[in-house]
N, C-alpha and C positions, 0 to 999 in steps of 0.2 A: 606306394602301391597304386598301380593303374586301376581305374574303375572302382576303387574303394569309396564307399560313401563317407562323406564328411558328417560328423556329428554336429548338429545345431545345438547351441546351448539353449536351455530352457529360458524363456524370458523371466526375469526377476520380477516378483510382484512389486508394485509401486508401494513405497513405504507410506505409512500413515502420516498425516500432517501432525505436526507438534502443536498443541493448543496454546502456544505462546506466539503472539503476533505483534505487528506494528501497524499503526495508522500514521501516515505522513501527510500533513497538510502543506502543500506547496503553494507559496504565495509571493507576491511582488511587494515592493515598498508602498505601492498604492492600495495594498490589501485586496488585489484581485487574486482569486483562488483558482487553481487548476483542478478541474474535475475530468474524470475519464469514465467512459461508458463501458460496462462489462460486456464481453462477447458471449458469455454463457448464460445470459438472462434474456428472456423474451420481452420483459418490460424495459422501460428506460431506467436502468439501474446506474445512476451516476454516483461516483464516489471519488474520494481521494485515494492515494496509493495505499494499498494494504498488502500484507503478506505475512506468512508464518516463518519462523526460524527453519532453516534447512537441517540443522543439527542442534542438539541441546547445548553444545559448547559455543555456538555462534553468539556473539554479543548482540544486544538489541540495537546499538548504533550501527554495527556491521549489517544486521538484518535490514535496517531502515535504508542504508546507502545502497545495498544490493537490490532491494525491491524497487527503489526509485530508478536506478539504472535499468533494471529489467523491464519495467513497465512504461517508462517515459523516455529513456535514453539520456536522461540528465545524470551526470556523474558528480556525486558529492562525496566520494570516498576520500579518506585522509590523503593529503597531498595535492588535492585538486583545488581549483580556485573557488569552488562552491562549498568546500568542506566546512568552513567557518559559519555558513548559513544554516547548518543542520543543528537543531536544538532539541534536547529532550525536555518536554514540557512538564515532566514529573506527574503525568496523569496516567491512570490505569482504568480501563473499562473491563468489567467482567460481564459476559453475556452468554445466553444460551445460543448454541450453534444453530443456525437456520436449518430446518429439516432437509431442505434441498441439497445441502452440502454435508450432512451428517456422515455419509458413507466415506468421506475422505479421512475421517478420524477413526482411531481404534475403537473397537466395541466398548461401550460403557462411557466414553468421553462425550460429555454433553455441553460443556462450557469452555469458553476460550478467554484468555487474559490478553488484552490488547494494550500496548504501550503507545502513547501518543507523542509524536515528534512534529516539529514545524521545520520547514525548509524555505528560507528566504532566498529568492533568485532574482536576477535582473529582469526587467519587464520583457525584453525581447528574447528570453531564453527559449530556444527551439525544443519542441516535443516530438519524439519519434516513438510511436506506440508499438507495443508488442501485439501483433494482430491476433495471436491466439488467445490473448487475455482481454484486449480492449479494441473497440471499433471506432471511437471518436473521442475528441478532447475539446474542452472549451475553458476559457478564462472568464470568470464572472466576478463582479463585486462580491465581497464576502457575505453579505446578507442574502443575496440571490443564490449564491453557491450553497449556503446552508439550506435554503428552501428546496433545492434540486436533489439533495442527497436522499437516498433511500434508507440509509442507516441513521437511526436517531443519535448514536454515539458520534458518528462522523459530523452530523449537523451541529451537535453540541460543541464539538471541538472547534469547528469553524466559527461559531458564535463567540468563542473565547479568544479568537485571534487578536482583536485589538489590545487586549491585556497581555496575552501570552506571547504575542509576536513582538513585543517591545515597542509598539507604536501606539500612541494615544490619539484618538480621534474624537471629534465632537459627535454626540448622538443625533 
């Protein structure tokens, strides 16, 4: 029909975030840690890779590999050369969702469960940030990286790196 108006579909509301997430500490054999700066924060919010499951059926390892790829361009999915470097550290953090991000979750959801992973990568691994999520990256020695994190659970995970990353170092 000429001149007929096309119907625009109504935009679908953005689904609420699932309060099950991952924290992935990306590090080198020398225990330098990758930190990325959040784009949606006014302060210097430096952190490791974090992100929620996209769907409840998504496995935590799958979530970790997806978030690493989305946020840093580093591919550690099964079948890639870095897949063997992704390790579930067997740690879980339960924390109150920051008020500034509460609206992303369903009404009544106030706490998140975060599963901690480590990803060992070669020293010269390139990083390509997702500009909508992060504005800068830096590699720091593990203790300095822990000091830069805005999240206490992220800093704590980095401080555990010498033991959990499978490398022993002198204090």
